[in-house]
Each structure stands twice: as C-alpha cells, then as structure tokens.
NUVEXDO-915121 format. One record per residue (C-alpha): residue number from 1; residue in three letters; x, y, z. Coordinates in steps of 0.1 Angstrom, whole numbers, plus 5000, padded with zeros to 4 digits. Example, Ala and Ser with C-alpha at 12.3 -4.5 7.8 and 13.67 -1.06 7.14 Angstrom:
REM NUVEXDO-915121
NODE,1,ALA,5123,4955,5078
NODE,2,SER,5137,4989,5071
This chain:
REM NUVEXDO-915121
NODE,1,MET,4815,5123,5032
NODE,2,ASN,4846,5109,5048
NODE,3,HIS,4858,5121,5082
NODE,4,PRO,4894,5135,5076
NODE,5,ILE,4910,5109,5098
NODE,6,SER,4893,5080,5081
NODE,7,PRO,4904,5084,5045
NODE,8,PHE,4893,5051,5031
NODE,9,ARG,4865,5026,5034
NODE,10,PHE,4876,5000,5009
NODE,11,ARG,4851,4972,5012
NODE,12,SER,4874,4942,5008
NODE,13,LEU,4909,4946,4996
NODE,14,ALA,4924,4924,5022
NODE,15,PHE,4890,4915,5031
NODE,16,LEU,4885,4887,5006
NODE,17,GLY,4888,4861,5032
NODE,18,ILE,4924,4853,5021
NODE,19,ALA,4944,4879,5040
NODE,20,LEU,4953,4855,5067
NODE,21,LEU,4957,4829,5040
NODE,22,PHE,4986,4848,5026
NODE,23,ALA,5001,4856,5060
NODE,24,CYS,5015,4820,5062
NODE,25,GLY,5047,4816,5043
NODE,26,CYS,5056,4852,5037
NODE,27,SER,5092,4857,5028
NODE,28,ASP,5115,4887,5032
NODE,29,GLU,5139,4875,5004
NODE,30,ASN,5145,4901,4977
NODE,31,SER,5157,4878,4949
NODE,32,THR,5134,4866,4923
NODE,33,ASN,5133,4830,4911
NODE,34,PRO,5169,4820,4904
NODE,35,GLU,5159,4789,4884
NODE,36,ALA,5138,4809,4859
NODE,37,ASP,5162,4836,4848
NODE,38,SER,5141,4847,4819
NODE,39,ALA,5109,4851,4839
NODE,40,PRO,5098,4887,4848
NODE,41,ALA,5109,4901,4881
NODE,42,LEU,5085,4901,4910
NODE,43,PRO,5081,4934,4929
NODE,44,ALA,5102,4936,4960
NODE,45,ALA,5082,4938,4992
NODE,46,GLU,5100,4969,5004
NODE,47,THR,5087,4990,4975
NODE,48,LEU,5052,4983,4987
NODE,49,THR,5057,4992,5024
NODE,50,PHE,5051,5025,5043
NODE,51,ASP,5080,5035,5066
NODE,52,PHE,5063,5047,5098
NODE,53,ASP,5092,5039,5121
NODE,54,PHE,5094,5075,5131
NODE,55,PHE,5060,5071,5148
NODE,56,GLN,5068,5037,5164
NODE,57,GLU,5070,5049,5200
NODE,58,PRO,5037,5063,5214
NODE,59,PRO,5041,5099,5227
NODE,60,PRO,5033,5110,5262
NODE,61,LEU,4997,5122,5257
NODE,62,ALA,4997,5143,5288
NODE,63,ARG,5023,5168,5276
NODE,64,VAL,5005,5199,5264
NODE,65,SER,5037,5210,5247
NODE,66,GLN,5037,5181,5223
NODE,67,GLN,5001,5182,5210
NODE,68,ASN,5011,5188,5174
NODE,69,PHE,5032,5156,5173
NODE,70,VAL,5006,5137,5193
NODE,71,SER,4979,5146,5168
NODE,72,ALA,5001,5136,5139
NODE,73,TYR,5009,5103,5157
NODE,74,LEU,4973,5094,5162
NODE,75,ARG,4964,5101,5126
NODE,76,VAL,4994,5080,5113
NODE,77,VAL,4984,5051,5136
NODE,78,VAL,4950,5048,5119
NODE,79,VAL,4966,5050,5085
NODE,80,LYS,4992,5024,5094
NODE,81,ALA,4966,4999,5105
NODE,82,MET,4946,5004,5072
NODE,83,ALA,4978,5001,5051
NODE,84,GLN,4987,4969,5067
NODE,85,LEU,4952,4955,5061
NODE,86,ALA,4953,4965,5025
NODE,87,LEU,4989,4956,5016
NODE,88,THR,4995,4924,5035
NODE,89,PRO,4976,4901,5010
NODE,90,PRO,4992,4912,4977
NODE,91,VAL,5027,4916,4991
NODE,92,ALA,5025,4882,5008
NODE,93,ALA,5011,4866,4977
NODE,94,PHE,5041,4878,4957
NODE,95,ALA,5064,4868,4985
NODE,96,LEU,5051,4832,4983
NODE,97,ALA,5058,4832,4945
NODE,98,LEU,5095,4838,4952
NODE,99,HIS,5098,4802,4962
NODE,100,ILE,5080,4788,4931
NODE,101,VAL,5096,4781,4898
NODE,102,PRO,5073,4796,4871
NODE,103,SER,5062,4776,4841
NODE,104,PRO,5067,4793,4807
NODE,105,ARG,5036,4794,4785
NODE,106,PRO,5033,4793,4747
NODE,107,ASN,5021,4829,4746
NODE,108,GLY,5053,4842,4762
NODE,109,SER,5039,4845,4797
NODE,110,TYR,5050,4828,4829
NODE,111,LEU,5027,4811,4854
NODE,112,TRP,5033,4807,4891
NODE,113,VAL,5008,4782,4907
NODE,114,TYR,5008,4775,4945
NODE,115,THR,4983,4761,4970
NODE,116,TRP,4975,4770,5006
NODE,117,VAL,4959,4744,5028
NODE,118,ASN,4947,4748,5064
NODE,119,GLY,4926,4719,5076
NODE,120,GLY,4895,4717,5054
NODE,121,GLU,4903,4751,5037
NODE,122,GLU,4922,4752,5005
NODE,123,ALA,4929,4779,4980
NODE,124,GLN,4950,4779,4948
NODE,125,ILE,4968,4810,4936
NODE,126,ARG,4976,4815,4899
NODE,127,LEU,5000,4844,4892
NODE,128,ARG,5006,4852,4855
NODE,129,GLY,5033,4876,4843
NODE,130,LYS,5037,4884,4807
NODE,131,PRO,5065,4907,4795
NODE,132,LEU,5054,4936,4773
NODE,133,GLY,5085,4944,4754
NODE,134,THR,5117,4948,4774
NODE,135,GLU,5104,4973,4800
NODE,136,ARG,5070,4964,4813
NODE,137,VAL,5052,4933,4826
NODE,138,ASP,5015,4926,4826
NODE,139,TRP,5002,4908,4857
NODE,140,GLN,4971,4889,4867
NODE,141,MET,4964,4871,4900
NODE,142,ARG,4936,4846,4902
NODE,143,VAL,4922,4828,4932
NODE,144,SER,4903,4795,4934
NODE,145,SER,4888,4785,4968
NODE,146,THR,4867,4755,4977
NODE,147,VAL,4854,4774,5007
NODE,148,GLU,4843,4805,4988
NODE,149,GLY,4833,4787,4956
NODE,150,TRP,4858,4807,4936
NODE,151,ASP,4872,4792,4903
NODE,152,ARG,4901,4812,4891
NODE,153,GLU,4885,4845,4900
NODE,154,LEU,4906,4875,4890
NODE,155,TRP,4917,4893,4922
NODE,156,PHE,4939,4920,4908
NODE,157,ARG,4956,4930,4875
NODE,158,GLY,4981,4955,4864
NODE,159,GLU,5016,4963,4852
NODE,160,THR,5051,4967,4866
NODE,161,TRP,5081,4983,4851
NODE,162,ASN,5118,4989,4859
NODE,163,GLU,5122,4954,4872
NODE,164,GLY,5092,4958,4895
NODE,165,ASP,5104,4992,4910
NODE,166,GLY,5073,5008,4896
NODE,167,GLY,5038,4995,4890
NODE,168,SER,5001,4999,4891
NODE,169,TRP,4975,4973,4902
NODE,170,VAL,4937,4974,4902
NODE,171,PHE,4919,4953,4928
NODE,172,ARG,4884,4937,4925
NODE,173,ASP,4861,4928,4954
NODE,174,LEU,4853,4891,4952
NODE,175,ALA,4828,4895,4980
NODE,176,ILE,4805,4914,4957
NODE,177,GLU,4786,4895,4930
NODE,178,GLU,4795,4920,4903
NODE,179,ARG,4832,4918,4912
NODE,180,PRO,4837,4956,4909
NODE,181,ASP,4871,4973,4908
NODE,182,VAL,4875,4988,4943
NODE,183,ALA,4910,5002,4945
NODE,184,GLN,4942,5011,4926
NODE,185,LEU,4977,5007,4941
NODE,186,GLU,5005,5026,4924
NODE,187,TRP,5042,5028,4934
NODE,188,GLY,5074,5041,4918
NODE,189,SER,5096,5072,4919
NODE,190,ASP,5098,5106,4903
NODE,191,ALA,5116,5139,4908
NODE,192,GLU,5101,5142,4943
NODE,193,GLY,5113,5107,4955
NODE,194,GLY,5096,5074,4959
NODE,195,TYR,5058,5071,4963
NODE,196,LEU,5031,5046,4972
NODE,197,ARG,4995,5057,4964
NODE,198,PHE,4961,5042,4971
NODE,199,THR,4931,5054,4951
NODE,200,ASP,4895,5045,4960
NODE,201,LEU,4876,5034,4929
NODE,202,TYR,4843,5023,4945
NODE,203,ASN,4831,5039,4978
NODE,204,ASN,4846,5074,4975
NODE,205,VAL,4858,5075,4940
NODE,206,GLY,4890,5094,4934
NODE,207,ASP,4900,5098,4971
NODE,208,THR,4937,5092,4974
NODE,209,LEU,4962,5084,5002
NODE,210,GLU,4998,5089,4992
NODE,211,TYR,5030,5082,5010
NODE,212,ARG,5063,5098,4998
NODE,213,GLU,5099,5093,5008
NODE,214,ASP,5129,5114,4996
NODE,215,GLY,5160,5106,5017
NODE,216,SER,5151,5116,5053
NODE,217,LEU,5120,5135,5043
NODE,218,HIS,5087,5117,5045
NODE,219,SER,5051,5127,5039
NODE,220,LEU,5016,5112,5041
NODE,221,THR,4989,5131,5022
NODE,222,PHE,4951,5125,5019
NODE,223,THR,4932,5141,4991
NODE,224,ASP,4894,5141,4991
NODE,225,ALA,4882,5141,4955
NODE,226,SER,4848,5157,4963
NODE,227,ASP,4860,5184,4987
NODE,228,ALA,4896,5198,4986
NODE,229,ASP,4891,5214,5021
NODE,230,LEU,4890,5179,5037
NODE,231,GLY,4925,5171,5025
NODE,232,TRP,4954,5168,5051
NODE,233,PHE,4991,5160,5053
NODE,234,VAL,5017,5149,5078
NODE,235,ARG,5054,5156,5070
NODE,236,TRP,5084,5146,5090
NODE,237,ASP,5122,5144,5088
NODE,238,ASP,5133,5111,5105
NODE,239,VAL,5169,5124,5109
NODE,240,GLU,5162,5159,5123
NODE,241,GLY,5131,5148,5142
NODE,242,THR,5111,5178,5130
NODE,243,GLY,5077,5177,5113
NODE,244,SER,5043,5192,5108
NODE,245,LEU,5006,5184,5104
NODE,246,GLN,4979,5202,5085
NODE,247,ALA,4943,5190,5087
NODE,248,PRO,4909,5207,5086
NODE,249,ASP,4899,5193,5121
NODE,250,TYR,4931,5205,5139
NODE,251,ASN,4945,5240,5146
NODE,252,GLU,4918,5257,5127
NODE,253,GLY,4932,5242,5095
NODE,254,GLU,4965,5259,5098
NODE,255,GLU,4998,5240,5096
NODE,256,ALA,5011,5229,5130
NODE,257,CYS,5048,5221,5136
NODE,258,TRP,5071,5204,5161
NODE,259,ASP,5109,5207,5166
NODE,260,ALA,5136,5181,5170
NODE,261,GLN,5124,5173,5206
NODE,262,LYS,5088,5170,5192
NODE,263,ILE,5078,5201,5211
NODE,264,ASP,5052,5224,5195
NODE,265,THR,5069,5253,5176
NODE,266,ASP,5061,5280,5151
NODE,267,CYS,5062,5268,5115
NODE,268,PRO,5088,5284,5093
NODE,269,PRO,5075,5309,5067
NODE,270,PRO,5067,5293,5033
NODE,271,ALA,5095,5292,5008
NODE,272,ILE,5093,5319,4982
C-alpha cells in the first residue's frame, strides 16, 4: 500500500538510462518543423508541464500559523521532483525532434530520426507520427542503444489530437525483459480546465496523479485505486494566494486552508 505522500513508484519511466541522454539539446521553441508543413504537429512542451511556481519559495517552517501551507508545500515538493523525473525524457525527446526535418513514408506516416552521442555511448531515436484522418495522430518512439543492446525498442506509443493540445501515451519499461506497460500519461482540456494525468499501470495499478489548471485556480489530486481513503488533494489560487490541503495523514483527514498571507484559516463552508 502506498504512503499518501508517495503516490507513485514507477519503475523506470525516466529510468531507462536515457533521461540524461535527452537532457542535452532540449529546446523551448514552440513551432513544429517549418520545412515539413504537412507533417503532424509535435506536442508543445508547455502542455506537458506542471505549474508549481506558487510553491517555488520555501516557507518559514518555524511559523506555527502557517502549518497548513507548509504541509502542502512539502507534499508538492515531492510530487514536483517525481514529475520532473518522469516528464523530462519524453518532453525533451519531442523537443529534439523540433530541429529535425521528418521523412515522409509510403504508408502516410512521417519519421524523425536523430542520434545522441556522448563519448563511447550512442543512442538512436526514431519517432514515427502517422495522421489518423484530420484530427488525430498515432505516435511511436523507438530507441536503439549500443550500450543497452536495444534495437529499435518501443519506448512509448499513443495518440495526440487538436494539434498536440491533447493526447495519451503509454510507456514501457525497457529495463524489464518482458517490456511491460508501466504508466500512462494523458493531457488535454475539458469543462474544468486543462489537465495532466499520470496513471500507474504496473506497480499500483490504477493509481492516478492529476494536475489541473483553470485560470488562476490549480489543483493536484492523488487517487489510490485500492483505497479511496488514501486519496488527497492540494488546491491553490496563484493570484489570491489562498489554498487548501486535504490528506488522510494531516488534520485528521479534514480539509485545512490558508489565507492570502498563507496563514492558517477556517475553510469556507462547502458550496450548496
């Protein structure tokens, strides 16, 4: 059973030995390949990023009057580190593809091929995108590595839609012989705003961690698939400065709030 503050134990999402590989050459450009106008759009990096700027400055831990915010901050710091570990490789892999002109294939797909070299280490990335009608794109990313002995191993697969603004990828763990699916990453928007969601497919099947953003309102929610009582959330308004935390291991499981000065305060009554 997971501890509430440790929502995931993905074995090797970024853990394939190529996380640092992708860190070299990342780009913050938003445009897709201008020389291949008919190629499918690559997802923009900002759609796959948590916005935790509200918790950027560490709070003064000694202030008893700010314990609700402090507790939320500590929880977010853990999730931030995990999110960076999991998201850096796929986001950076797509960022590298921004600088590569894809090759059209006879079956209607496009192929981006690029190589990373560091001393005696070398890995080749093959990203394939195939339009499915006018709205969706099917993606596969394969990795070949002389160090790991991988030959076009499928790392992740999935689809995007709305020019990459929405999508779903399933990742495999190449460190395990059976190459199991270990996690799903979903992003997009709905009536409640934009979202970015992790789902564990291997260790704690069905556990989810979801970030949402709707204007100045943000939330981070963990759902334990095996025990609803272990779920928790952090919510905040990055303009007003207010927010709240509810977790089974804090404040007897009751929602705990802070005001614009991040001082503990009574939570407003639930909306009717």
